[in-house]
C-alpha positions in Angstrom: 3.6 7.1 22.0 2.0 10.0 23.9 0.5 12.1 21.1 -1.0 8.9 19.6 -2.7 7.9 22.8 -4.4 11.1 24.0 -8.2 10.8 23.6 -7.7 7.9 21.1 -11.2 6.4 20.8 -10.4 4.3 17.7 -10.9 5.1 14.1 -14.5 3.7 13.9 -14.5 2.4 10.3 -18.1 1.4 10.4 -19.4 4.9 10.8 -16.6 6.7 8.8 -18.9 7.6 5.9 -21.8 8.5 8.2 -19.6 11.0 10.1 -18.2 12.4 6.8 -21.7 12.8 5.4 -22.9 14.7 8.5 -20.1 17.2 7.9 -19.8 17.4 4.1 -22.9 15.6 2.6 -22.4 17.1 -0.9 -18.7 16.4 -1.1 -18.0 14.1 -4.1 -16.2 10.9 -4.8 -15.2 10.1 -8.4 -14.1 6.7 -9.8 -12.3 5.5 -12.9 -14.3 2.3 -12.7 -17.8 1.0 -11.9 -18.6 -0.5 -8.5 -19.6 -4.2 -8.7 -22.0 -3.8 -5.8 -23.6 -0.7 -7.3 -23.2 -0.7 -11.1 -26.0 1.8 -11.5 -24.5 4.3 -9.2 -22.2 5.6 -11.9 -18.7 7.0 -11.5 -19.6 10.1 -9.5 -21.4 10.1 -6.1 -21.8 12.3 -3.1 -20.4 11.3 0.3 -24.0 11.1 1.5 -24.8 8.6 -1.3 -21.7 6.6 -0.4 -22.7 6.5 3.3 -26.1 5.2 2.3 -24.5 2.5 0.1 -22.3 1.3 3.1 -25.4 1.2 5.3 -27.3 -0.8 2.6 -24.5 -3.3 2.3 -24.2 -3.6 6.0 -27.9 -4.5 6.2 -27.5 -7.1 3.5 -24.6 -8.7 5.5 -26.7 -8.7 8.6 -29.6 -10.4 6.7 -27.0 -13.0 5.5 -26.4 -13.9 9.2 -23.1 -12.1 9.6 -22.8 -11.1 13.3 -20.6 -8.9 15.6 -17.1 -10.3 16.2 -17.3 -12.7 13.2 -14.7 -12.5 10.5 -15.6 -11.7 6.9 -12.9 -12.5 4.4 -13.3 -10.2 1.4 -11.6 -11.5 -1.8 -13.2 -10.3 -5.0 -12.4 -8.7 -8.3 -10.5 -5.4 -7.9 -12.8 -2.4 -7.2 -13.2 0.3 -4.6 -16.2 -1.6 -3.3 -13.7 -3.9 -1.5 -13.1 -0.9 0.8 -16.8 -0.1 1.0 -17.7 -3.7 1.9 -15.0 -3.6 4.6 -16.7 -0.5 6.2 -20.0 -2.3 5.8 -18.8 -5.3 7.7 -17.3 -3.1 10.4 -20.6 -1.2 10.7 -22.3 -4.3 12.1 -19.3 -5.2 14.4 -17.8 -7.9 12.1 -14.1 -7.9 11.4 -13.2 -7.6 7.6 -10.2 -9.6 6.4 -9.0 -8.1 3.2 -7.2 -10.3 0.7 -5.7 -8.9 -2.5 -7.4 -9.8 -5.8 -3.9 -10.6 -7.1 -3.4 -13.6 -4.6 -3.6 -17.0 -6.2 -6.3 -19.4 -5.2 -4.2 -21.7 -3.1 -2.8 -18.8 -1.0 -6.4 -17.4 -0.5 -7.5 -20.9 0.7 -4.7 -21.0 3.2 -5.5 -17.5 4.5 -9.2 -18.4 4.8 -8.1 -21.4 6.8 -6.1 -19.2 9.2 -9.2 -16.9 9.6 -10.9 -19.9 11.3 -14.3 -20.4 9.7 -15.0 -16.9 8.5 -17.7 -15.8 6.1 -16.1 -15.5 2.6 -17.4 -12.6 0.5 -16.3 -13.0 -3.1 -17.8 -13.0 -6.6 -18.9 -15.4 -9.3 -15.8 -14.9 -11.4 -13.4 -15.6 -8.5 -15.2 -18.8 -7.6 -15.5 -20.1 -11.2 -11.9 -19.2 -12.4 -9.5 -19.0 -9.5 -10.6 -20.3 -6.1 -10.4 -24.0 -5.2 -13.5 -25.8 -4.1 -11.9 -26.2 -0.6 -13.0 -22.7 0.3 -16.6 -23.9 0.7 -15.4 -26.3 3.5 -13.2 -23.7 5.1 -15.8 -20.9 5.3 -18.9 -20.6 7.5 -20.7 -19.2 4.5 -19.8 -18.0 1.0 -21.4 -14.8 -0.1 -21.4 -13.1 -3.5 -20.9 -9.4 -4.0 -21.7 -9.9 -7.7 -22.2 -12.7 -10.2 -23.7 -16.1 -9.4 -22.6 -19.5 -8.2 -24.8 -22.5 -7.3 -23.1 -23.0 -3.9 -22.9 -19.4 -2.8 -25.5 -16.8 -1.6 -25.9 -13.6 -3.5 -26.0 -10.5 -1.4 -28.4 -9.0 -4.0 -31.0 -11.4 -2.6 -31.2 -9.1 0.5 -31.7 -5.8 -1.3 -34.0 -3.6 0.7 -33.3 -5.5 3.9 -34.3 -3.7 7.1 -31.6 -1.2 8.0 -29.7 -2.0 11.1 -28.1 0.4 13.5 -24.3 0.6 13.7 -22.6 -1.7 16.2 -19.9 0.0 18.2 -17.0 -2.3 19.2 -14.4 -1.4 21.9 -11.4 0.5 20.5 -9.1 -2.4 21.4 -11.2 -5.0 19.6 -9.9 -6.1 16.1 -11.5 -3.9 13.5 -9.6 -4.8 10.3 -7.3 -7.6 9.2 -5.0 -7.0 6.2 -2.2 -9.1 4.8 1.5 -8.3 4.5 3.2 -8.0 1.1 4.1 -11.6 0.8 7.5 -10.8 -0.7 9.1 -13.5 1.4 6.4 -16.2 1.1 2.8 -16.7 2.1 1.5 -13.4 3.5 0.9 -12.9 7.2 -2.5 -11.7 8.4 -2.0 -8.4 10.4 -4.7 -7.7 13.0 -5.5 -3.9 13.5 -7.7 -2.5 16.2 -9.6 0.8 16.1 -7.0 2.3 18.4 -4.0 1.2 16.4 -5.5 2.6 13.2 -6.3 5.9 14.9 -2.7 6.0 16.1 -1.6 5.7 12.5 -4.1 8.4 11.4 -2.6 11.0 13.6 0.9 11.4 12.2 -0.5 11.4 8.7 -3.1 14.0 9.6 -0.4 16.1 11.2 1.8 15.9 8.0 -1.1 16.8 5.8 -2.2 19.8 8.0 1.3 21.2 7.9 1.2 21.4 4.1 -2.4 21.7 2.9 -4.1 24.9 4.2 -7.2 24.8 2.0 -9.6 22.3 0.4 -7.9 20.3 -2.3 -9.0 17.5 -4.6 -7.1 14.3 -3.7 -6.5 11.5 -6.3 -5.6 8.1 -4.8 -4.1 5.0 -6.5 -3.7 2.7 -3.4 -4.4 -1.0 -3.0 -8.0 -1.4 -1.9 -6.9 -4.0 0.6 -4.1 -2.0 2.3 -4.5 -0.3 5.7 -3.0 2.9 4.3 -6.1 3.5 2.2 -8.4 3.6 5.3 -6.3 6.3 7.1 -6.0 8.3 3.8 -9.7 8.0 3.3 -10.4 9.2 6.9 -8.3 12.2 6.5 -9.8 13.1 3.1 -13.5 12.4 4.0 -13.5 14.1 7.4 -11.8 17.2 5.9 -14.2 17.5 3.0 -11.6 16.9 0.2 -13.2 15.7 -3.1 -11.7 12.3 -3.7 -10.7 10.7 -7.0 -10.2 6.9 -6.7 -8.2 5.1 -9.4 -8.1 1.4 -10.0 -5.9 1.7 -13.1 -2.5 3.3 -13.0 -2.1 3.4 -16.8 -0.4 6.8 -17.5 -2.6 7.7 -20.4 -5.8 7.1 -18.5 -4.5 8.8 -15.4 -3.3 11.8 -17.5 -6.8 12.2 -19.1 -8.4 12.1 -15.6 -6.0 14.5 -14.0 -6.3 17.0 -16.9 -10.0 17.1 -16.3 -10.1 17.1 -12.4 -6.8 18.9 -11.6 -6.0 17.2 -8.3 -4.0 19.1 -5.7 -2.9 16.0 -3.8 -1.7 12.7 -5.3 -1.4 9.5 -3.1 0.0 6.5 -4.8 2.5 3.6 -4.6 6.1 4.3 -5.6 5.8 2.2 -8.7 2.7 4.1 -9.8 4.6 7.3 -9.5 7.4 5.8 -11.6 4.9 5.0 -14.3 3.5 8.6 -14.1 6.9 10.2 -14.7 5.9 10.5 -18.4 3.0 12.8 -17.3 5.7 15.4 -16.8 6.1 15.7 -20.6 2.4 15.9 -21.3 1.7 19.4 -22.7 -1.7 19.5 -21.1 -0.1 19.7 -17.6 -1.9 16.9 -15.8 0.3 17.4 -12.8 0.3 21.2 -12.9 -2.0 21.7 -9.9 -0.4 19.2 -7.6 0.7 20.7 -4.3 1.6 17.5 -2.5 2.7 14.1 -3.8 2.5 11.5 -1.1 3.8 7.9 -0.9 3.8 5.6 2.2 5.1 2.3 1.1 8.8 2.2 0.0 11.6 4.7 -0.4 11.0 6.6 -3.7 13.7 6.9 -6.4 15.1 10.5 -6.5 14.7 10.6 -10.3 11.0 10.1 -9.9 10.7 12.8 -7.2 12.7 15.2 -9.4 10.6 14.8 -12.5 7.2 14.9 -10.7 8.0 18.0 -8.7 9.1 19.9 -11.8 5.8 19.0 -13.5 3.9 21.0 -10.9 3.2 24.6 -11.4 2.3 25.3 -7.8 4.5 27.8 -6.0 6.2 25.3 -3.6 5.1 21.7 -4.3 6.3 18.9 -2.0 6.9 15.2 -2.2 6.1 13.6 1.1 7.7 10.2 1.8 6.5 8.2 4.8 8.6 5.1 5.6 6.7 2.4 7.4 5.3 -1.1 7.2 2.0 -2.9 7.2 2.6 -4.0 10.8 3.4 -0.5 12.3 2.1 2.1 9.8 4.2 5.2 9.0 7.1 5.8 11.4 9.5 8.2 9.6 8.9 11.2 7.3 10.8 13.1 4.7 9.8 16.0 2.5 11.4 16.7 -0.9 11.3 20.1 -2.7 12.3 21.2 -6.1 15.8 21.8 -4.7 16.5 18.1 -4.6 18.4 16.8 -7.6 17.8 13.4 -9.4 21.1 12.1 -8.1 20.4 13.1 -4.4 20.7 10.3 -1.8 17.4 8.5 -2.0 18.3 6.2 0.9 17.6 9.0 3.4 14.0 8.3 4.4 13.7 10.9 7.1 13.1 11.3 10.8 10.4 10.0 13.3 7.2 12.0 14.1 7.9 13.9 17.3 6.0 12.5 20.2 4.4 9.8 18.0 7.0 7.4 16.7 10.7 6.5 17.3 13.4 4.6 15.5 16.7 3.0 16.4 19.3 1.0 14.5 20.7 -2.1 16.3 24.1 -3.7 15.5 24.1 -7.0 13.6 27.7 -7.9 14.6 28.6 -5.9 17.7 30.1 -3.1 15.7 28.4 0.3 15.5 25.9 0.5 12.6 27.2 2.6 9.7 26.8 3.0 5.9 29.4 0.2 5.4 28.1 -1.9 8.3 24.3 -1.4 8.4 22.3 -2.5 11.4 18.7 -3.7 12.0 16.1 -1.0 11.8 13.6 -1.1 14.7 10.7 1.2 15.4 8.2 2.1 18.2 4.6 3.2 17.4 1.2 2.8 18.9 0.1 2.1 15.4 1.7 -1.4 15.7 -0.7 -4.3 15.0 -1.8 -6.4 17.9 -0.7 -9.8 16.4 -0.4 -12.0 13.3 -3.6 -14.0 13.1 -2.8 -17.6 13.8 1.0 -16.8 14.1 1.4 -15.2 17.5 4.9 -16.7 18.0 6.1 -15.3 14.7 4.8 -11.9 15.8 6.5 -12.1 19.2 9.9 -12.9 17.5 9.9 -9.4 15.9 9.3 -7.6 19.2 12.0 -6.6 21.7 10.8 -4.5 24.7 8.3 -2.7 22.5 10.7 -2.2 19.6 9.5 -3.7 16.3 12.1 -5.1 13.9 11.3 -4.0 10.4 13.4 -6.5 8.5 15.3 -3.7 6.9 18.9 -2.7 7.4 20.4 0.8 7.5 22.0 3.4 9.8 21.3 6.9 11.2 23.3 10.0 10.6 24.5 12.4 13.4 21.4 14.6 12.6 19.1 11.6 13.2 18.1 10.9 9.6 17.4 7.2 9.0 19.1 5.7 5.9 17.4 2.6 4.5 19.9 0.5 2.6 18.2 -2.9 1.9 15.8 -5.5 3.1 17.8 -7.9 5.2 16.8 -10.9 3.1 18.0 -9.1 -0.1 21.5 -8.3 1.1 24.2 -9.4 -1.4 27.5 -9.9 0.6 30.2 -7.5 -0.5 28.0 -5.5 -2.8 26.7 -2.7 -0.6 23.3 -1.2 -1.0 21.4 -2.6 -4.0 18.7 0.1 -3.5 21.4 2.8 -3.8 22.8 1.2 -6.9 19.3 1.1 -8.4 18.8 4.8 -7.6 22.1 5.6 -9.4 21.2 3.6 -12.5 17.8 5.2 -12.8 19.4 8.6 -12.5 21.9 7.8 -15.3 19.6 6.0 -17.7 16.4 7.8 -18.3 15.1 5.0 -20.6 14.8 2.7 -17.6 11.4 2.2 -16.1 12.7 -0.2 -13.4 15.8 -1.9 -12.3 16.0 -4.6 -9.7 19.3 -6.1 -8.5 19.1 -9.7 -7.2 21.6 -12.4 -6.4 22.3 -15.2 -8.8 22.6 -18.8 -7.6 26.3 -18.3 -7.0 25.8 -14.9 -5.2 26.7 -12.6 -8.0 24.6 -9.4 -8.4 22.3 -9.6 -11.4 20.5 -6.4 -12.6 17.1 -7.0 -14.1 16.1 -4.0 -16.2 12.9 -2.8 -17.8 12.8 0.0 -20.3 10.1 2.4 -21.3 10.1 1.2 -24.9 10.8 -2.4 -24.1 14.0 -2.3 -26.1 17.1 -3.7 -24.3 19.9 -1.3 -23.2 23.0 -1.6 -25.2 26.1 -3.0 -23.4 28.1 0.1 -24.2 25.4 2.3 -22.7 25.1 0.0 -19.7 28.9 -0.1 -19.0 29.0 3.7 -19.0 26.2 3.8 -16.5 27.7 1.2 -14.1 31.1 2.9 -14.0 31.9 3.6 -10.4 29.2 1.2 -9.0 29.8 -2.2 -7.4 30.6 -5.0 -9.8 27.5 -6.7 -11.3 26.6 -9.0 -14.2 25.4 -7.8 -17.5 21.8 -6.7 -17.4 18.9 -9.1 -18.0 16.1 -7.5 -19.9 12.4 -8.1 -18.8 9.1 -6.5 -19.6 7.8 -4.6 -16.6 4.5 -6.4 -16.7 6.3 -9.7 -16.3 7.9 -8.9 -13.0 6.3 -10.7 -10.0 4.5 -8.0 -7.9 2.7 -7.7 -4.6 -0.7 -6.0 -4.1 1.1 -2.7 -3.6 3.2 -3.2 -6.8 6.4 -4.0 -5.0 8.6 -6.3 -6.9 8.9 -9.7 -5.3 12.7 -9.9 -5.3 13.1 -13.4 -3.9 10.6 -14.8 -6.4 12.4 -12.9 -9.2 15.7 -14.3 -8.2 14.2 -17.9 -8.2 12.8 -17.2 -11.7 16.2 -16.1 -13.0 17.8 -19.2 -11.5 15.2 -21.5 -13.0 15.7 -19.8 -16.4 19.5 -20.2 -16.3 19.2 -23.9 -15.4 16.8 -24.5 -18.2 19.3 -23.1 -20.8 
């Protein structure tokens, strides 16, 4: 789209920290964990120190024979150094391929195969405990960010290697490969270019600039392998925002950190924000200084928005929701204020960015899309990936004259607001929107920490519920809550930690439905 294209030179991940250090060298980054590649660095460093660390790791990769245009699969134990290593690979012109630490070994091996003889950058623990031996045959080389393994090469061997100059790749060359959520099977590998990532950066930068007028500390709990983290980092680093990076979303640990550092911006997954609802009751006010809550992944539950906004003591805090997808980036935006109630329509996800993105809803059956007859949601954005690695035909099937089919169904109101009702694969015939029903249940039952409605083997709607105290909801309480909602089975109680989740903490609904079916058959 026009405003995404003007003077778009690409995001230049390889020199991101260098450019930030030239503007704001003493700006700080704070971590809630140690970095595997630099355990002696500590949990607080300047941006200049981080730029030096990226340059050092890039030089080690070069010494390990990684060259421009080659792919480097990064799959290691969870830490922000995943992101730093990606920038280091990009700095020498290589293409980082980021795989979540949560993926199982067989899936990782398959994605390494699709990457076509890449270098594999991992650690001793992953090789010893999780990855199959086949990765050694599938990779050009196996490198270790930490730990030891007799068949792999430790990057630590190249400490102090001669520094190499940054390699500038064309803006339309692949610069980053991430994977999709994998909620419907083996994840797809999404190929981003410098230009497509910069096209995603611009609407997010515009949204931030409209709300944040001065320097604020930003705290992030975002998957280290997700493309969103790189655009969020670029905005924060280049504007000199102090950055707090969380690897652990545990509410108690997060509260202690927020009380100490008083962030003005919080960026996190929807499920992380749900866990942080309890911070609203903390007398220390860990959320008191937050001006902007930001979430880019899924539609957020109104109850969560309501509780978090009321925990802020800023004059006019906002909750910014960006609806998008790994393949296209953010395409639609909506802002919530304190005026929104916990029972407001959470299915309204907002409107496109003017001059940058567009959205349409296409009929599924020849009838006009509506709330009762939702259509296919399709979007346009220059932030769209260039392909799926090794699956170009699958990529092409989702494109129609430049419009990208999201796999979601919904409708648009007369005012242009997009309403997201369900994933297409999650539709339960005759039920209506499962997401809307989940919103209603969370608003009525404060004890719920999560509720997911999935179909049983015979097509009935089965609610899987998790509670804050892990105690089941009584049937009497449940039946009062479901009054007026579409018919569904009695609730099945699960612990939140036992639900199958993606790298961005989405619940894998199809996998959950299969687990329920298997459990029912075993009884």
